C-alpha positions as CSV (number, residue, x, y, z in Angstrom):
1,X,105.4,120.3,86.7
2,X,109.2,119.6,86.1
3,X,110.8,117.6,83.5
4,X,108.9,114.9,82.4
5,X,109.7,111.1,82.6
6,X,106.6,109.4,81.3
7,X,103.7,110.8,79.1
8,X,100.9,108.6,78.3
9,X,98.3,109.8,75.9
10,X,94.9,107.9,75.4
11,X,96.8,104.5,76.1
12,X,94.4,101.5,75.6
13,X,94.8,97.6,75.1
14,X,92.1,95.4,73.7
15,X,92.0,91.6,74.2
16,X,89.5,89.4,72.1
17,X,87.5,86.9,74.2
18,X,86.7,83.4,73.1
19,X,87.4,82.1,69.8
20,X,88.8,85.2,68.6
21,X,91.2,85.5,71.0
22,X,93.6,82.7,69.5
23,X,93.2,84.1,66.0
24,X,95.6,87.2,66.0
25,X,99.1,85.3,66.5
26,X,100.3,85.6,63.1
27,X,99.9,87.7,60.0
28,X,98.0,85.1,58.3
29,X,95.6,84.7,61.2
30,X,94.9,88.4,61.0
31,X,94.3,88.5,57.3
32,X,91.9,85.7,57.7
33,X,90.0,87.4,60.3
34,X,89.8,90.7,58.4
35,X,88.4,88.7,55.4
36,X,85.9,86.7,57.6
37,X,84.7,90.0,59.1
38,X,84.5,91.9,56.0
39,X,81.0,93.7,55.4
40,X,79.8,92.8,58.7
41,X,80.6,94.4,62.1
42,X,82.5,92.9,64.7
43,X,80.7,91.4,67.6
44,X,81.5,94.0,70.5
45,X,80.5,91.6,73.1
46,X,83.6,89.4,72.1
47,X,86.2,92.1,72.9
48,X,87.5,93.2,76.4
49,X,89.2,96.6,77.2
50,X,91.7,95.8,79.9
51,X,92.5,99.6,79.8
52,X,91.3,102.7,77.8
53,X,91.9,106.2,77.3
54,X,94.6,106.6,79.8
55,X,96.3,109.8,79.9
56,X,98.7,111.4,82.4
57,X,102.2,112.5,83.1
58,X,104.8,111.8,85.4
59,X,107.5,114.1,86.4
60,X,111.2,113.1,86.8
61,X,112.1,111.9,90.5
62,X,108.4,111.4,91.3
63,X,107.0,108.3,93.0
64,X,103.5,107.4,91.7
65,X,101.1,104.8,93.1
66,X,98.9,102.8,90.7
67,X,95.8,101.4,92.8
68,X,92.8,99.7,92.0
69,X,90.5,96.4,92.7
70,X,91.6,93.3,90.9
71,X,91.2,93.3,87.2
72,X,91.3,97.3,87.1
73,X,94.2,97.2,84.6
74,X,97.0,98.0,86.9
75,X,99.6,95.2,85.5
76,X,98.3,96.0,81.8
77,X,99.2,99.6,82.3
78,X,102.7,98.8,83.5
79,X,103.2,96.2,80.6
80,X,102.4,98.9,78.0
81,X,104.7,101.3,79.5
82,X,107.5,98.6,79.8
83,X,106.7,97.8,76.1
84,X,106.0,94.1,76.9
85,X,102.9,94.3,75.1
86,X,101.8,96.7,72.3
87,X,98.8,99.3,72.8
88,X,95.8,98.9,70.7
89,X,95.3,102.6,70.8
90,X,97.4,105.5,72.0
91,X,101.1,105.8,72.8
92,X,103.4,106.3,75.8
93,X,106.6,108.3,75.9
94,X,109.4,107.2,78.1
95,X,112.4,109.3,78.8
96,X,115.4,107.7,80.4
97,X,116.3,104.1,81.2
98,X,113.8,101.8,82.2
99,X,113.8,99.2,84.6
100,X,110.6,96.8,85.4
101,X,109.8,93.9,87.7
102,X,106.4,92.8,86.7
103,X,106.4,89.2,87.4
104,X,108.3,86.9,89.8
105,X,111.3,85.3,87.9
106,X,110.3,86.9,84.6
107,X,113.3,86.7,82.6
108,X,114.9,83.7,84.5
109,X,116.0,80.6,82.8
110,X,114.9,77.4,85.2
111,X,117.9,75.3,84.6
112,X,120.6,78.2,84.9
113,X,122.2,79.2,88.3
114,X,121.5,82.4,90.2
115,X,124.9,83.4,88.7
116,X,124.0,82.7,85.2
117,X,120.5,84.4,85.5
118,X,121.8,87.7,86.8
119,X,123.8,88.1,83.8
120,X,121.1,87.0,81.7
121,X,118.3,89.2,83.4
122,X,120.7,92.0,83.2
123,X,121.2,91.6,79.5
124,X,117.5,91.7,79.1
125,X,117.0,94.7,81.1
126,X,119.7,96.6,78.8
127,X,122.7,96.3,80.9
128,X,126.1,95.3,79.3
129,X,128.1,92.0,80.5
130,X,130.7,94.3,81.8
131,X,128.2,96.6,83.9
132,X,126.6,93.4,85.2
133,X,130.0,92.1,86.4
134,X,130.9,95.4,88.0
135,X,127.9,95.2,90.1
136,X,127.5,91.8,90.6
137,X,128.8,91.5,94.2
138,X,126.4,94.3,95.2
139,X,123.4,92.6,93.4
140,X,124.2,89.2,95.3
141,X,124.6,91.1,98.7
142,X,121.5,92.7,98.4
143,X,119.5,89.6,97.3
144,X,120.9,87.8,100.3
145,X,121.3,84.7,98.6
146,X,125.1,84.3,98.5
147,X,125.0,80.5,99.5
148,X,122.6,79.8,96.7
149,X,123.9,81.8,93.9
150,X,125.3,78.9,92.0
151,X,122.2,76.8,92.4
152,X,119.9,76.4,89.7
153,X,116.9,78.8,90.1
154,X,114.4,76.0,89.8
155,X,115.2,75.1,93.3
156,X,114.7,78.8,94.6
157,X,111.6,79.4,96.6
158,X,109.4,82.5,95.2
159,X,111.1,84.8,97.9
160,X,114.5,83.9,96.6
161,X,113.2,84.7,93.1
162,X,112.0,88.0,93.7
163,X,114.9,89.1,96.0
164,X,117.2,88.1,93.3
165,X,115.1,90.0,90.2
166,X,114.5,93.1,92.1
167,X,118.2,93.3,93.0
168,X,119.2,93.1,89.3
169,X,116.5,95.6,88.2
170,X,117.3,98.1,90.9
171,X,121.0,97.8,90.2
172,X,120.4,98.7,86.5
173,X,120.6,102.1,88.1
174,X,117.3,103.1,86.0
175,X,115.8,106.6,85.4
176,X,112.3,104.7,85.9
177,X,111.4,101.6,87.8
178,X,108.2,99.9,87.6
179,X,107.2,97.4,90.2
180,X,104.1,95.4,89.9
181,X,103.2,93.9,93.7
182,X,106.2,91.5,93.6
183,X,107.5,92.8,96.8
184,X,104.4,91.0,98.5
185,X,106.4,87.8,98.1
186,X,109.5,89.1,100.1
187,X,109.9,88.9,103.9
188,X,109.3,91.9,105.9
189,X,113.0,93.1,106.4
190,X,113.3,92.5,102.6
191,X,110.2,94.6,102.0
192,X,111.7,97.3,104.2
193,X,115.0,97.2,102.4
194,X,113.1,97.5,98.8
195,X,111.4,100.7,100.1
196,X,114.3,102.2,101.6
197,X,115.9,101.7,98.1
198,X,113.2,103.1,96.4
199,X,113.5,106.2,98.4
200,X,117.1,106.4,97.7
201,X,116.3,106.2,94.2
202,X,113.8,109.2,94.5
203,X,116.5,111.2,96.2
204,X,119.0,110.5,92.9
205,X,116.0,111.9,90.7
206,X,114.7,108.4,89.6
207,X,111.1,107.9,88.9
208,X,108.9,105.0,90.5
209,X,105.7,103.7,89.6
210,X,104.4,101.2,92.1
211,X,101.5,98.8,91.7
212,X,100.5,97.3,95.2
213,X,97.4,96.4,97.2
214,X,99.6,97.2,100.4
215,X,98.1,100.6,101.0
216,X,100.6,101.2,103.9
217,X,103.5,101.0,101.3
218,X,101.7,103.1,98.9
219,X,100.9,105.7,101.4
220,X,104.6,105.6,102.8
221,X,106.2,106.0,99.1
222,X,103.9,107.7,97.0
223,X,102.3,111.4,97.3
224,X,100.1,111.0,94.4
225,X,98.4,107.7,93.2
226,X,96.4,106.8,89.8
227,X,93.1,104.9,90.8
228,X,92.2,102.6,88.2
229,X,88.6,101.3,87.9
230,X,87.4,98.8,85.3
231,X,90.3,99.6,82.8
232,X,89.8,103.8,83.0
233,X,91.4,106.4,85.4
234,X,89.0,107.3,87.8
235,X,91.1,109.3,90.0
236,X,94.6,111.1,89.4
237,X,95.7,113.1,92.6
238,X,96.5,113.1,96.3
239,X,97.1,109.5,97.7
240,X,94.9,110.2,100.9
241,X,91.8,110.9,98.4
242,X,92.7,108.0,96.0
243,X,92.8,105.7,99.0
244,X,89.5,106.7,100.2
245,X,88.0,106.1,96.8
246,X,89.5,102.6,96.7
247,X,88.4,101.8,100.2
248,X,84.8,102.9,99.4
249,X,84.8,100.8,96.3
250,X,86.1,97.8,97.8
251,X,83.4,98.1,100.8
252,X,81.0,95.1,100.7
253,X,82.6,93.5,97.7
254,X,83.2,89.8,97.4
255,X,86.8,88.7,97.9
256,X,88.4,87.3,94.8
257,X,88.5,83.7,96.1
258,X,84.6,83.7,96.8
259,X,82.4,82.5,93.8
260,X,79.2,84.4,94.9
261,X,75.7,83.2,93.7
262,X,73.2,85.6,91.7
263,X,70.8,85.2,94.6
264,X,72.7,84.5,97.6
265,X,70.6,83.3,100.6
266,X,72.1,86.1,102.9
267,X,73.5,89.4,102.1
268,X,75.5,92.1,104.4
269,X,73.6,95.2,103.9
270,X,75.9,97.4,106.0
271,X,78.9,97.0,108.0
272,X,80.2,99.8,110.5
273,X,83.7,99.9,112.1
274,X,83.3,101.6,115.5
275,X,84.7,102.6,118.8
276,X,83.5,100.7,121.8
277,X,81.3,103.6,122.6
278,X,79.7,103.5,119.1
279,X,81.5,106.0,117.2
280,X,82.5,105.5,113.7
281,X,86.5,104.7,113.5
282,X,89.3,103.9,110.9
283,X,91.9,104.5,113.2
284,X,92.5,102.7,116.3
285,X,95.3,102.7,119.1
286,X,97.2,99.8,120.2
287,X,95.2,98.0,122.9
288,X,91.8,99.6,121.9
289,X,88.8,97.2,121.4
290,X,87.0,97.6,118.1
291,X,83.2,97.0,117.4
292,X,81.9,95.6,114.1
293,X,78.3,96.3,113.6
294,X,76.8,94.0,110.9
295,X,73.3,94.5,109.3
296,X,72.2,91.6,107.2
297,X,69.1,90.3,105.1
298,X,68.4,86.4,105.2
299,X,66.2,85.7,102.3
300,X,65.4,82.3,103.8
301,X,65.5,80.8,107.0
302,X,69.2,79.9,107.8
303,X,69.7,77.5,110.7
304,X,72.5,77.4,113.3
305,X,74.6,80.3,111.2
306,X,78.2,80.9,111.8
307,X,79.2,84.4,111.4
308,X,82.9,84.9,111.1
309,X,84.8,88.2,111.2
310,X,88.7,87.8,109.7
311,X,91.2,90.4,110.2
312,X,93.8,90.3,107.4
313,X,96.8,92.5,107.2
314,X,97.8,94.8,104.1
315,X,100.4,92.1,103.1
316,X,97.6,89.3,102.9
317,X,98.5,87.7,106.3
318,X,95.4,86.5,107.8
319,X,96.0,87.7,111.4
320,X,93.0,86.5,113.2
321,X,89.4,85.7,113.1
322,X,86.4,85.8,115.4
323,X,83.5,83.4,115.0
324,X,80.0,82.9,116.8
325,X,80.5,79.3,116.8
326,X,83.9,79.4,118.2
327,X,82.7,82.2,120.9
328,X,79.8,79.8,121.8
329,X,77.1,82.2,120.5
330,X,73.9,80.5,120.3
331,X,72.0,81.4,117.0
332,X,69.5,78.6,116.4
333,X,67.7,80.7,113.2
334,X,67.8,83.5,111.4
335,X,65.4,85.1,108.7
336,X,64.8,88.4,107.3
337,X,66.8,91.5,108.7
338,X,68.7,91.6,111.5
339,X,71.8,93.3,113.3
340,X,74.8,91.6,115.1
341,X,77.4,93.6,117.1
342,X,80.9,92.0,117.7
343,X,83.4,93.8,119.9
344,X,86.7,92.3,119.9
345,X,89.1,92.2,122.8
346,X,92.0,94.8,123.1
347,X,93.6,94.9,119.7
348,X,97.2,93.8,120.0
349,X,98.0,94.0,116.3
350,X,101.1,95.7,115.3
351,X,100.9,99.0,113.9
352,X,99.7,98.5,110.1
353,X,96.8,98.6,107.6
354,X,94.1,95.9,107.9
355,X,90.8,94.7,106.3
356,X,87.8,92.9,107.5
357,X,86.5,90.0,105.6
358,X,82.8,88.7,106.7
359,X,81.7,85.2,106.2
360,X,78.3,83.4,107.2
361,X,78.2,79.4,107.0
362,X,75.1,77.3,107.4
363,X,74.8,74.6,110.2
364,X,78.0,75.8,111.5
365,X,80.4,74.0,109.3
366,X,78.5,73.9,105.9
367,X,79.1,75.7,102.6
368,X,79.9,79.6,102.8
369,X,76.7,81.3,102.1
370,X,78.4,84.8,101.7
371,X,81.8,86.4,102.1
372,X,82.5,90.1,101.7
373,X,85.2,92.5,102.2
374,X,83.7,94.9,104.8
375,X,86.1,97.8,105.6
376,X,89.6,98.8,106.3
377,X,91.2,100.2,109.5
378,X,94.7,101.2,110.8
379,X,96.4,100.5,114.2
380,X,98.7,102.7,115.5
381,X,101.3,102.0,118.1
382,X,103.9,104.7,119.6
383,X,106.8,102.4,119.2
384,X,106.0,99.8,116.8
385,X,104.7,102.4,113.9
386,X,108.4,102.4,112.7
387,X,109.9,99.2,114.0
388,X,106.8,96.9,114.2
389,X,107.1,93.3,112.9
390,X,105.1,90.1,113.2
391,X,101.4,89.9,113.6
392,X,100.8,91.0,117.3
393,X,102.6,92.4,120.3
394,X,101.7,91.7,124.0
395,X,104.1,93.2,126.7
396,X,106.5,90.6,128.1
397,X,108.2,90.2,131.4
398,X,112.0,91.3,131.2
399,X,114.8,90.4,133.4
400,X,118.2,92.0,133.4
401,X,121.6,91.1,135.1
402,X,124.7,93.4,134.6
403,X,128.5,92.6,134.6
404,X,128.4,93.1,138.4
405,X,125.7,90.6,139.0
406,X,123.1,93.3,139.7
407,X,119.3,92.0,138.5
408,X,116.6,93.9,137.6
409,X,113.3,92.7,137.1
410,X,110.7,94.5,134.9
411,X,107.2,92.9,134.8
412,X,105.3,94.4,132.2
413,X,102.1,92.6,133.5
414,X,102.5,93.9,137.1
């Protein structure tokens, strides 16, 4: 372990739920609350620990990934480290100049222009006006919004917001940079630029803490991860091991948008991602089919079920979906236990990480009875591993004519 950039010791943050949550905004409220609870124990069911007992160290020049399911405490941890919120217990020591990009547009004033907000946000981050002025052209060039720099930011898209905010934070020349998922808003080329910039910061000895659901980015940037589970550090170590725990915990979990019933009409008891020959797989070559084996238990008869398998890329782009209804598979009725195999056509997805979400509707179009994240996989491509873009790639036909009029036809599908 080299020179330390961050040391967190038993760091924790507690929030109060319900009526008590709004009674701690002033000293008067705190005193009143103390008097009201004097002589009786505080109801533990009304408190919520977003993070508790988090202890770790980060060396200078290290890239550290912070991963976990929704609500695990990732954003809370970065807010504590950046001193946006005060810890309930423990403390953190930060050695060096810190830049943080935790929310899209945080620190921006809606009525001010991009130019004015560069100086405002730079000041919030601790830069002098002279320092901002000296780096202004570099910031605008990096953000790629020169044509809109004198436009009020209330007219910016979320992508423009994040590009400008990241450019300001990055040009702070921080010793420590905290990034919380905001790069998911930017487009593909800007995400690549930010990743390259983070690598350049690392080469200069800067430290980056990177919160993301994009495991491809985490794996590319961070040799080490901290995996948070329900507000506690469940793992701190090599990235591959941490990602395995993350994927295991995510397996057969309902997606964030699905409000699951206590006693659903159907459940998925197991899901396997397989090669065409039935062997287990998590890595597929471009052009290779994938078999998804779904085991389910229907607790009541379900008429005309529509099973759907959705493929989503790591940056939350829904790439494609397969459906028994769309593929004219006749399932008049299911009840009890069953197994459903679905084999995709050759995968033409560009190289990246993906996950599978399973859904079941009744009567083909009726309400969703069940939805679960079912597994993750990676697609590799000999060329597109480094320069891939878009959702899919299918070979095209090419025709070339040189300066002398010679024509060469190259038919990919021949």
